[in-house]
C-alpha positions as CSV (number, residue, x, y, z in Angstrom):
1,M,0.0,0.0,0.0
2,S,1.4,3.4,-1.0
3,T,2.1,6.3,1.4
4,E,-0.5,8.2,-0.6
5,T,-3.2,5.6,0.1
6,L,-2.3,5.5,3.8
7,D,-2.5,9.3,4.0
8,H,-5.9,9.2,2.3
9,L,-7.1,6.5,4.8
10,R,-5.8,8.6,7.8
11,S,-7.7,11.6,6.5
12,Q,-10.9,9.6,6.1
13,I,-10.5,8.1,9.6
14,S,-10.0,11.4,11.2
15,T,-13.5,12.4,10.2
16,L,-15.1,9.5,12.2
17,S,-16.5,10.0,15.6
18,E,-14.6,8.7,18.6
19,S,-16.8,5.7,19.0
20,E,-16.5,4.9,15.3
21,R,-12.7,5.1,15.5
22,A,-12.7,2.9,18.5
23,A,-14.9,0.3,16.7
24,L,-12.5,0.4,13.7
25,A,-9.5,0.1,15.9
26,R,-11.0,-2.9,17.7
27,E,-11.8,-4.5,14.3
28,L,-8.3,-3.9,13.0
29,I,-6.7,-5.4,16.1
30,M,-8.9,-8.4,16.0
31,S,-7.9,-8.9,12.3
32,L,-4.3,-9.2,13.5
33,D,-5.1,-11.7,16.2
34,G,-6.1,-14.5,13.9
35,P,-9.0,-16.9,14.4
36,R,-10.6,-17.1,17.8
37,D,-9.7,-20.2,19.9
38,D,-12.7,-21.2,22.0
39,A,-10.6,-23.5,24.1
40,V,-8.3,-20.6,25.1
41,E,-11.3,-18.4,25.7
42,Q,-12.8,-21.0,28.0
43,A,-9.5,-21.5,29.9
44,W,-9.2,-17.8,30.5
45,N,-12.8,-17.6,31.7
46,E,-12.1,-20.4,34.2
47,E,-8.9,-18.8,35.4
48,I,-10.7,-15.5,35.9
49,S,-13.4,-17.2,37.9
50,R,-10.8,-19.1,40.0
51,R,-9.0,-15.8,40.8
52,V,-12.2,-13.9,41.6
53,S,-13.2,-16.8,43.9
54,K,-9.9,-16.6,45.8
55,V,-10.3,-12.9,46.3
56,K,-13.8,-13.3,47.6
57,N,-12.8,-16.1,49.9
58,G,-9.9,-14.1,51.3
59,E,-7.4,-16.6,49.9
60,A,-5.6,-14.1,47.7
61,T,-2.8,-11.8,48.7
62,L,-3.7,-8.3,47.3
63,L,-1.3,-5.5,46.7
64,S,-1.8,-1.8,46.6
65,R,-1.0,-0.1,43.3
66,E,2.2,1.3,44.8
67,E,3.3,-2.2,46.1
68,F,2.6,-3.6,42.6
69,R,4.6,-0.8,40.9
70,S,7.5,-1.2,43.3
71,N,7.6,-5.0,42.7
72,M,7.5,-4.5,38.9
73,R,10.3,-1.8,39.0
74,A,12.4,-4.2,41.0
75,R,11.9,-7.0,38.5
76,L,12.7,-4.8,35.6
77,S,15.9,-3.5,37.1
78,Q,17.3,-7.0,37.5
């Protein structure tokens, strides 16, 4: 695709509303992800349910945002 074509598309896209641009962006990203894998989707749903259950039952160790950031900074600096 030529630079001219891309510039034309950018110009056209800039006239869309915010919600239309968001919908387009979502569709473009989904087109890069490949076909949906229902088994993976199900596994993630089960994992999310398991984690929510642990939080509700008081079995999870929760961190404040600052604790989380501090932990991540420490990992990244290693």
